[in-house]
C-alpha atoms as an extended CHARMM CRD file, in Angstrom:
* protein
*
       219  EXT
         1         1  UNK       CA              0.0000000000        0.0000000000        0.0000000000  PROA      1               0.0000000000
         2         2  UNK       CA              2.8350000000        2.3690000000        0.8700000000  PROA      2               0.0000000000
         3         3  UNK       CA              4.4770000000        1.7010000000       -2.4970000000  PROA      3               0.0000000000
         4         4  UNK       CA              1.2510000000        2.6700000000       -4.2780000000  PROA      4               0.0000000000
         5         5  UNK       CA              0.9940000000        5.8970000000       -2.2800000000  PROA      5               0.0000000000
         6         6  UNK       CA              4.6030000000        6.7110000000       -3.0930000000  PROA      6               0.0000000000
         7         7  UNK       CA              4.0290000000        6.0470000000       -6.7890000000  PROA      7               0.0000000000
         8         8  UNK       CA              0.9730000000        8.3330000000       -6.8330000000  PROA      8               0.0000000000
         9         9  UNK       CA              2.8700000000       11.0670000000       -5.0090000000  PROA      9               0.0000000000
        10        10  UNK       CA              5.8780000000       10.7920000000       -7.3290000000  PROA      10              0.0000000000
        11        11  UNK       CA              3.5990000000       10.7370000000      -10.3720000000  PROA      11              0.0000000000
        12        12  UNK       CA              1.7810000000       13.9650000000       -9.5040000000  PROA      12              0.0000000000
        13        13  UNK       CA              4.9060000000       15.7720000000       -8.3160000000  PROA      13              0.0000000000
        14        14  UNK       CA              7.1540000000       14.8850000000      -11.2520000000  PROA      14              0.0000000000
        15        15  UNK       CA              8.8260000000       17.8060000000      -12.9740000000  PROA      15              0.0000000000
        16        16  UNK       CA              6.6510000000       19.6070000000      -15.5420000000  PROA      16              0.0000000000
        17        17  UNK       CA              3.5760000000       17.4970000000      -14.6860000000  PROA      17              0.0000000000
        18        18  UNK       CA              1.0150000000       19.7270000000      -16.4350000000  PROA      18              0.0000000000
        19        19  UNK       CA              3.2880000000       20.2880000000      -19.4180000000  PROA      19              0.0000000000
        20        20  UNK       CA              3.6660000000       16.5190000000      -19.7370000000  PROA      20              0.0000000000
        21        21  UNK       CA             -0.1040000000       16.0820000000      -19.4420000000  PROA      21              0.0000000000
        22        22  UNK       CA             -0.7350000000       18.5120000000      -22.3120000000  PROA      22              0.0000000000
        23        23  UNK       CA              1.9220000000       16.8870000000      -24.5200000000  PROA      23              0.0000000000
        24        24  UNK       CA              0.4940000000       13.4320000000      -23.7870000000  PROA      24              0.0000000000
        25        25  UNK       CA             -3.0090000000       14.5260000000      -24.8170000000  PROA      25              0.0000000000
        26        26  UNK       CA             -1.6740000000       16.1340000000      -27.9970000000  PROA      26              0.0000000000
        27        27  UNK       CA              0.1070000000       12.8710000000      -28.8050000000  PROA      27              0.0000000000
        28        28  UNK       CA             -3.0330000000       10.7990000000      -28.1840000000  PROA      28              0.0000000000
        29        29  UNK       CA             -5.2020000000       13.0680000000      -30.3350000000  PROA      29              0.0000000000
        30        30  UNK       CA             -2.8390000000       12.9810000000      -33.2950000000  PROA      30              0.0000000000
        31        31  UNK       CA             -2.2830000000        9.2370000000      -32.9350000000  PROA      31              0.0000000000
        32        32  UNK       CA             -6.0120000000        8.7810000000      -33.5020000000  PROA      32              0.0000000000
        33        33  UNK       CA             -6.0900000000       11.4500000000      -36.2220000000  PROA      33              0.0000000000
        34        34  UNK       CA             -3.2580000000       10.0200000000      -38.3250000000  PROA      34              0.0000000000
        35        35  UNK       CA             -4.3430000000        6.4580000000      -37.6110000000  PROA      35              0.0000000000
        36        36  UNK       CA             -7.5840000000        7.2590000000      -39.4550000000  PROA      36              0.0000000000
        37        37  UNK       CA             -5.5610000000        7.8990000000      -42.6330000000  PROA      37              0.0000000000
        38        38  UNK       CA             -3.6220000000        4.6560000000      -42.1710000000  PROA      38              0.0000000000
        39        39  UNK       CA             -6.8940000000        2.7810000000      -41.7940000000  PROA      39              0.0000000000
        40        40  UNK       CA             -8.3250000000        4.3510000000      -44.9390000000  PROA      40              0.0000000000
        41        41  UNK       CA             -5.3020000000        3.6510000000      -47.1710000000  PROA      41              0.0000000000
        42        42  UNK       CA             -5.0160000000        0.1040000000      -45.7590000000  PROA      42              0.0000000000
        43        43  UNK       CA             -1.2790000000       -0.3390000000      -46.3150000000  PROA      43              0.0000000000
        44        44  UNK       CA             -0.3960000000       -1.3610000000      -42.7870000000  PROA      44              0.0000000000
        45        45  UNK       CA             -0.2060000000       -0.1220000000      -39.2000000000  PROA      45              0.0000000000
        46        46  UNK       CA              1.5520000000       -1.1470000000      -35.9990000000  PROA      46              0.0000000000
        47        47  UNK       CA              1.0220000000       -4.7750000000      -34.8180000000  PROA      47              0.0000000000
        48        48  UNK       CA             -1.4910000000       -3.8800000000      -32.0990000000  PROA      48              0.0000000000
        49        49  UNK       CA             -3.6660000000       -1.8060000000      -34.4250000000  PROA      49              0.0000000000
        50        50  UNK       CA             -3.4210000000       -4.4670000000      -37.1400000000  PROA      50              0.0000000000
        51        51  UNK       CA             -4.7110000000       -7.0870000000      -34.6960000000  PROA      51              0.0000000000
        52        52  UNK       CA             -7.4630000000       -4.8590000000      -33.3220000000  PROA      52              0.0000000000
        53        53  UNK       CA             -8.6560000000       -3.7430000000      -36.7580000000  PROA      53              0.0000000000
        54        54  UNK       CA             -8.8490000000       -7.3750000000      -37.8590000000  PROA      54              0.0000000000
        55        55  UNK       CA            -10.7220000000       -8.4520000000      -34.7370000000  PROA      55              0.0000000000
        56        56  UNK       CA            -13.1130000000       -5.4880000000      -34.8590000000  PROA      56              0.0000000000
        57        57  UNK       CA            -14.0410000000       -6.4580000000      -38.4170000000  PROA      57              0.0000000000
        58        58  UNK       CA            -14.3630000000      -10.1260000000      -37.4460000000  PROA      58              0.0000000000
        59        59  UNK       CA            -16.7230000000       -9.3560000000      -34.5430000000  PROA      59              0.0000000000
        60        60  UNK       CA            -18.5770000000       -6.6290000000      -36.4980000000  PROA      60              0.0000000000
        61        61  UNK       CA            -17.7410000000       -3.9110000000      -33.9630000000  PROA      61              0.0000000000
        62        62  UNK       CA            -16.4910000000       -0.4010000000      -34.5800000000  PROA      62              0.0000000000
        63        63  UNK       CA            -12.7630000000       -0.0390000000      -34.1360000000  PROA      63              0.0000000000
        64        64  UNK       CA            -13.2930000000        2.2910000000      -31.1620000000  PROA      64              0.0000000000
        65        65  UNK       CA            -15.6520000000       -0.0960000000      -29.3660000000  PROA      65              0.0000000000
        66        66  UNK       CA            -13.3710000000       -3.1030000000      -29.8790000000  PROA      66              0.0000000000
        67        67  UNK       CA            -10.2820000000       -1.1130000000      -28.8780000000  PROA      67              0.0000000000
        68        68  UNK       CA            -11.9510000000       -0.0690000000      -25.6270000000  PROA      68              0.0000000000
        69        69  UNK       CA            -13.1530000000       -3.6120000000      -24.8870000000  PROA      69              0.0000000000
        70        70  UNK       CA             -9.7600000000       -5.1670000000      -25.6320000000  PROA      70              0.0000000000
        71        71  UNK       CA             -7.8610000000       -2.5670000000      -23.6200000000  PROA      71              0.0000000000
        72        72  UNK       CA            -10.2490000000       -2.9430000000      -20.6930000000  PROA      72              0.0000000000
        73        73  UNK       CA             -9.4760000000       -6.6630000000      -20.5110000000  PROA      73              0.0000000000
        74        74  UNK       CA             -5.7410000000       -5.9460000000      -20.5490000000  PROA      74              0.0000000000
        75        75  UNK       CA             -6.1930000000       -3.0970000000      -18.0810000000  PROA      75              0.0000000000
        76        76  UNK       CA             -7.5610000000       -5.5320000000      -15.4930000000  PROA      76              0.0000000000
        77        77  UNK       CA             -4.2960000000       -7.4780000000      -15.7110000000  PROA      77              0.0000000000
        78        78  UNK       CA             -2.2950000000       -4.2490000000      -15.4110000000  PROA      78              0.0000000000
        79        79  UNK       CA             -4.2300000000       -3.2590000000      -12.2690000000  PROA      79              0.0000000000
        80        80  UNK       CA             -3.4750000000       -6.6510000000      -10.7180000000  PROA      80              0.0000000000
        81        81  UNK       CA              0.1610000000       -7.0280000000      -11.7160000000  PROA      81              0.0000000000
        82        82  UNK       CA              1.5330000000       -3.6230000000      -12.7690000000  PROA      82              0.0000000000
        83        83  UNK       CA             -0.2120000000       -0.7240000000      -11.0820000000  PROA      83              0.0000000000
        84        84  UNK       CA              2.9990000000        1.3190000000      -11.2210000000  PROA      84              0.0000000000
        85        85  UNK       CA              2.6130000000        1.5160000000      -15.0110000000  PROA      85              0.0000000000
        86        86  UNK       CA             -0.8020000000        3.2130000000      -14.8650000000  PROA      86              0.0000000000
        87        87  UNK       CA             -1.3080000000        6.9380000000      -15.4190000000  PROA      87              0.0000000000
        88        88  UNK       CA             -3.4870000000        9.4080000000      -17.2910000000  PROA      88              0.0000000000
        89        89  UNK       CA             -1.7910000000        8.2940000000      -20.4950000000  PROA      89              0.0000000000
        90        90  UNK       CA             -3.0030000000        4.7310000000      -19.9110000000  PROA      90              0.0000000000
        91        91  UNK       CA             -6.6320000000        5.8290000000      -19.7690000000  PROA      91              0.0000000000
        92        92  UNK       CA             -6.3340000000        8.2990000000      -22.6610000000  PROA      92              0.0000000000
        93        93  UNK       CA             -4.7610000000        5.6840000000      -24.9010000000  PROA      93              0.0000000000
        94        94  UNK       CA             -7.2300000000        2.8860000000      -24.1700000000  PROA      94              0.0000000000
        95        95  UNK       CA            -10.3540000000        5.0620000000      -24.3650000000  PROA      95              0.0000000000
        96        96  UNK       CA             -9.8230000000        7.7830000000      -26.9440000000  PROA      96              0.0000000000
        97        97  UNK       CA             -7.5250000000        6.7000000000      -29.7920000000  PROA      97              0.0000000000
        98        98  UNK       CA             -9.9920000000        4.2270000000      -31.2970000000  PROA      98              0.0000000000
        99        99  UNK       CA            -12.9140000000        6.6590000000      -31.1790000000  PROA      99              0.0000000000
       100       100  UNK       CA            -10.8290000000        9.5290000000      -32.5810000000  PROA      100             0.0000000000
       101       101  UNK       CA             -9.8160000000        7.2840000000      -35.4890000000  PROA      101             0.0000000000
       102       102  UNK       CA            -13.4470000000        6.2060000000      -36.0160000000  PROA      102             0.0000000000
       103       103  UNK       CA            -14.6170000000        9.8240000000      -36.0390000000  PROA      103             0.0000000000
       104       104  UNK       CA            -12.0850000000       11.0040000000      -38.5910000000  PROA      104             0.0000000000
       105       105  UNK       CA            -12.6570000000        7.9440000000      -40.7870000000  PROA      105             0.0000000000
       106       106  UNK       CA            -16.3020000000        9.0360000000      -40.8720000000  PROA      106             0.0000000000
       107       107  UNK       CA            -15.2380000000       12.6130000000      -41.7100000000  PROA      107             0.0000000000
       108       108  UNK       CA            -13.0090000000       11.4290000000      -44.5670000000  PROA      108             0.0000000000
       109       109  UNK       CA            -15.8500000000        9.2660000000      -45.9180000000  PROA      109             0.0000000000
       110       110  UNK       CA            -18.0000000000       12.3970000000      -46.1060000000  PROA      110             0.0000000000
       111       111  UNK       CA            -15.4230000000       14.8340000000      -47.4490000000  PROA      111             0.0000000000
       112       112  UNK       CA            -12.6290000000       13.0860000000      -49.4030000000  PROA      112             0.0000000000
       113       113  UNK       CA            -13.1970000000       11.0620000000      -52.5930000000  PROA      113             0.0000000000
       114       114  UNK       CA            -12.4930000000        7.3770000000      -51.9670000000  PROA      114             0.0000000000
       115       115  UNK       CA            -10.0690000000        7.3380000000      -54.9250000000  PROA      115             0.0000000000
       116       116  UNK       CA             -7.5690000000        9.3230000000      -52.8300000000  PROA      116             0.0000000000
       117       117  UNK       CA             -7.2050000000        6.2780000000      -50.5730000000  PROA      117             0.0000000000
       118       118  UNK       CA             -7.2050000000        3.6120000000      -53.2600000000  PROA      118             0.0000000000
       119       119  UNK       CA             -5.3100000000        5.0910000000      -56.2210000000  PROA      119             0.0000000000
       120       120  UNK       CA             -1.5510000000        5.5130000000      -56.5680000000  PROA      120             0.0000000000
       121       121  UNK       CA              0.4240000000        7.7410000000      -56.1490000000  PROA      121             0.0000000000
       122       122  UNK       CA             -1.9980000000        9.5390000000      -53.7840000000  PROA      122             0.0000000000
       123       123  UNK       CA             -2.4300000000        6.4160000000      -51.6990000000  PROA      123             0.0000000000
       124       124  UNK       CA              1.3160000000        5.9910000000      -51.1900000000  PROA      124             0.0000000000
       125       125  UNK       CA              1.8530000000        9.6740000000      -50.3580000000  PROA      125             0.0000000000
       126       126  UNK       CA             -0.9510000000        9.6750000000      -47.7700000000  PROA      126             0.0000000000
       127       127  UNK       CA              0.3430000000        6.4210000000      -46.3070000000  PROA      127             0.0000000000
       128       128  UNK       CA              3.9480000000        7.5790000000      -45.8550000000  PROA      128             0.0000000000
       129       129  UNK       CA              2.9870000000       11.0080000000      -44.5260000000  PROA      129             0.0000000000
       130       130  UNK       CA              0.4380000000        9.5590000000      -42.0880000000  PROA      130             0.0000000000
       131       131  UNK       CA              2.7890000000        6.7660000000      -40.9860000000  PROA      131             0.0000000000
       132       132  UNK       CA              5.6320000000        9.0560000000      -39.9680000000  PROA      132             0.0000000000
       133       133  UNK       CA              3.2530000000       11.6070000000      -38.4420000000  PROA      133             0.0000000000
       134       134  UNK       CA              1.7110000000        8.7660000000      -36.4250000000  PROA      134             0.0000000000
       135       135  UNK       CA              5.1580000000        7.6260000000      -35.2580000000  PROA      135             0.0000000000
       136       136  UNK       CA              6.0340000000       11.1640000000      -34.1300000000  PROA      136             0.0000000000
       137       137  UNK       CA              2.6950000000       11.3560000000      -32.2930000000  PROA      137             0.0000000000
       138       138  UNK       CA              3.5020000000        8.0750000000      -30.5270000000  PROA      138             0.0000000000
       139       139  UNK       CA              6.8680000000        9.5660000000      -29.5720000000  PROA      139             0.0000000000
       140       140  UNK       CA              5.1950000000       12.5650000000      -27.9350000000  PROA      140             0.0000000000
       141       141  UNK       CA              2.8200000000       10.2810000000      -26.0550000000  PROA      141             0.0000000000
       142       142  UNK       CA              5.5360000000        7.9430000000      -24.7800000000  PROA      142             0.0000000000
       143       143  UNK       CA              8.1140000000       10.5910000000      -23.9000000000  PROA      143             0.0000000000
       144       144  UNK       CA              5.5720000000       12.5610000000      -21.8760000000  PROA      144             0.0000000000
       145       145  UNK       CA              5.9430000000        9.7250000000      -19.3370000000  PROA      145             0.0000000000
       146       146  UNK       CA              2.3070000000        9.8760000000      -18.2140000000  PROA      146             0.0000000000
       147       147  UNK       CA              1.4830000000        6.1730000000      -18.1400000000  PROA      147             0.0000000000
       148       148  UNK       CA              1.7750000000        3.1340000000      -20.3660000000  PROA      148             0.0000000000
       149       149  UNK       CA             -0.9500000000        1.7800000000      -22.6790000000  PROA      149             0.0000000000
       150       150  UNK       CA             -2.2860000000       -1.6180000000      -21.5070000000  PROA      150             0.0000000000
       151       151  UNK       CA             -0.9120000000       -3.3500000000      -24.6250000000  PROA      151             0.0000000000
       152       152  UNK       CA              2.5580000000       -1.9430000000      -23.9280000000  PROA      152             0.0000000000
       153       153  UNK       CA              2.3510000000       -2.6280000000      -20.1930000000  PROA      153             0.0000000000
       154       154  UNK       CA              1.9100000000       -6.4040000000      -20.5130000000  PROA      154             0.0000000000
       155       155  UNK       CA              5.3700000000       -7.1610000000      -21.9750000000  PROA      155             0.0000000000
       156       156  UNK       CA              6.9120000000       -4.9780000000      -19.2530000000  PROA      156             0.0000000000
       157       157  UNK       CA              5.0280000000       -6.9490000000      -16.6050000000  PROA      157             0.0000000000
       158       158  UNK       CA              6.1600000000      -10.2310000000      -18.1570000000  PROA      158             0.0000000000
       159       159  UNK       CA              9.7350000000       -8.9670000000      -18.1150000000  PROA      159             0.0000000000
       160       160  UNK       CA              9.5640000000       -7.7990000000      -14.4910000000  PROA      160             0.0000000000
       161       161  UNK       CA              7.6470000000      -10.6830000000      -12.9590000000  PROA      161             0.0000000000
       162       162  UNK       CA              7.8300000000      -13.8010000000      -15.1330000000  PROA      162             0.0000000000
       163       163  UNK       CA             10.6140000000      -13.8110000000      -17.7250000000  PROA      163             0.0000000000
       164       164  UNK       CA             13.2360000000      -11.9490000000      -15.7100000000  PROA      164             0.0000000000
       165       165  UNK       CA             16.2110000000      -13.5420000000      -17.4630000000  PROA      165             0.0000000000
       166       166  UNK       CA             14.9110000000      -12.9580000000      -20.9810000000  PROA      166             0.0000000000
       167       167  UNK       CA             15.9970000000       -9.6850000000      -22.6710000000  PROA      167             0.0000000000
       168       168  UNK       CA             13.0960000000       -7.2530000000      -22.8840000000  PROA      168             0.0000000000
       169       169  UNK       CA             13.6510000000       -6.7760000000      -26.6180000000  PROA      169             0.0000000000
       170       170  UNK       CA             12.9590000000      -10.4910000000      -27.1730000000  PROA      170             0.0000000000
       171       171  UNK       CA              9.7940000000      -10.3090000000      -25.0550000000  PROA      171             0.0000000000
       172       172  UNK       CA              8.5780000000       -7.2440000000      -26.9390000000  PROA      172             0.0000000000
       173       173  UNK       CA              9.2800000000       -8.7470000000      -30.3610000000  PROA      173             0.0000000000
       174       174  UNK       CA              7.4770000000      -11.9470000000      -29.3300000000  PROA      174             0.0000000000
       175       175  UNK       CA              4.5310000000       -9.9220000000      -28.0090000000  PROA      175             0.0000000000
       176       176  UNK       CA              4.1860000000       -7.9510000000      -31.2460000000  PROA      176             0.0000000000
       177       177  UNK       CA              4.6400000000      -11.1440000000      -33.2680000000  PROA      177             0.0000000000
       178       178  UNK       CA              1.7790000000      -12.7400000000      -31.3340000000  PROA      178             0.0000000000
       179       179  UNK       CA             -0.4350000000       -9.7660000000      -32.2210000000  PROA      179             0.0000000000
       180       180  UNK       CA              0.4480000000      -10.1880000000      -35.8970000000  PROA      180             0.0000000000
       181       181  UNK       CA             -0.2580000000      -13.9390000000      -35.7660000000  PROA      181             0.0000000000
       182       182  UNK       CA             -3.6530000000      -13.3380000000      -34.1310000000  PROA      182             0.0000000000
       183       183  UNK       CA             -4.4640000000      -10.8090000000      -36.8540000000  PROA      183             0.0000000000
       184       184  UNK       CA             -3.5140000000      -13.2990000000      -39.5790000000  PROA      184             0.0000000000
       185       185  UNK       CA             -5.5480000000      -16.0880000000      -37.9480000000  PROA      185             0.0000000000
       186       186  UNK       CA             -8.5990000000      -13.8230000000      -38.0620000000  PROA      186             0.0000000000
       187       187  UNK       CA             -8.1250000000      -13.1540000000      -41.7990000000  PROA      187             0.0000000000
       188       188  UNK       CA             -6.0260000000      -10.0080000000      -41.5860000000  PROA      188             0.0000000000
       189       189  UNK       CA             -3.2520000000       -9.3040000000      -44.0980000000  PROA      189             0.0000000000
       190       190  UNK       CA             -0.0830000000       -7.6650000000      -42.7110000000  PROA      190             0.0000000000
       191       191  UNK       CA              1.2600000000       -4.9600000000      -45.0100000000  PROA      191             0.0000000000
       192       192  UNK       CA              4.2440000000       -2.6560000000      -45.3990000000  PROA      192             0.0000000000
       193       193  UNK       CA              3.2750000000       -0.4640000000      -42.4460000000  PROA      193             0.0000000000
       194       194  UNK       CA              4.1890000000       -3.1290000000      -39.8810000000  PROA      194             0.0000000000
       195       195  UNK       CA              7.7270000000       -3.3920000000      -41.2980000000  PROA      195             0.0000000000
       196       196  UNK       CA              8.2150000000        0.3940000000      -41.3760000000  PROA      196             0.0000000000
       197       197  UNK       CA              6.8950000000        0.7060000000      -37.8180000000  PROA      197             0.0000000000
       198       198  UNK       CA              9.4010000000       -1.8950000000      -36.6560000000  PROA      198             0.0000000000
       199       199  UNK       CA             12.2660000000       -0.0610000000      -38.3940000000  PROA      199             0.0000000000
       200       200  UNK       CA             11.5100000000        3.5340000000      -37.4350000000  PROA      200             0.0000000000
       201       201  UNK       CA              9.4210000000        3.5900000000      -34.2460000000  PROA      201             0.0000000000
       202       202  UNK       CA             12.2720000000        2.9520000000      -31.8010000000  PROA      202             0.0000000000
       203       203  UNK       CA             14.8120000000        5.3960000000      -33.3240000000  PROA      203             0.0000000000
       204       204  UNK       CA             12.2500000000        8.2000000000      -33.7040000000  PROA      204             0.0000000000
       205       205  UNK       CA             10.9760000000        7.7460000000      -30.1450000000  PROA      205             0.0000000000
       206       206  UNK       CA             14.5710000000        8.0640000000      -28.9000000000  PROA      206             0.0000000000
       207       207  UNK       CA             15.2580000000       11.1260000000      -31.0660000000  PROA      207             0.0000000000
       208       208  UNK       CA             12.0660000000       12.9210000000      -30.0250000000  PROA      208             0.0000000000
       209       209  UNK       CA             12.6980000000       12.0160000000      -26.3770000000  PROA      209             0.0000000000
       210       210  UNK       CA             16.1460000000       13.6420000000      -26.4600000000  PROA      210             0.0000000000
       211       211  UNK       CA             14.7300000000       16.7860000000      -28.0930000000  PROA      211             0.0000000000
       212       212  UNK       CA             11.8680000000       17.0320000000      -25.5910000000  PROA      212             0.0000000000
       213       213  UNK       CA             14.2000000000       16.5620000000      -22.6300000000  PROA      213             0.0000000000
       214       214  UNK       CA             16.5260000000       19.2720000000      -23.9480000000  PROA      214             0.0000000000
       215       215  UNK       CA             14.1110000000       21.9140000000      -25.2330000000  PROA      215             0.0000000000
       216       216  UNK       CA             10.8440000000       21.3090000000      -23.3470000000  PROA      216             0.0000000000
       217       217  UNK       CA             11.6550000000       19.6780000000      -20.0110000000  PROA      217             0.0000000000
       218       218  UNK       CA             15.2010000000       21.1110000000      -19.7820000000  PROA      218             0.0000000000
       219       219  UNK       CA             16.6690000000       17.9180000000      -18.2960000000  PROA      219             0.0000000000
């Protein structure tokens, strides 16, 4: 109990708390916004989104509703085994990204001709621009240090409590691979986006983190 109280105290008293909160919410909003373009062009996303999009289609649910349901199930495990990973960013990620993406997909259906998302070279341009904008948005969200998404928390919990001698990178790769396999089993087709995410997500997160620490948080 004391450890939980200490975590809560440290969380709310961390340097630049409100600045971090704003940056986290900006990251979450634009993750959902740019994810809507990735969904429309259908050339690939990150492993978690690929799995959730496939499952939402399989169960005939909106992406936002399935995302919330899936994250809620994982969130229960995080509460039990990894409460120290929970923050405002956890809730924002699990609740809002799916619905933001759903909303903007609806907006694009009403305002942008479908050929923009299905015809080259427009499709490729939108895909690449949205992919890297999404990755930068993820970087803002993660480097704000306001809590971990349930999907991202589970491999950390496995590393801390179960597979202590296994390198975290192996656990994370296996976790993402499992998401891809589940998506394939439920008739999803992995595309180029998953490969590009794997190549660029880590380096860009590190780069943005260094810039934020230097110019925003002054660490």
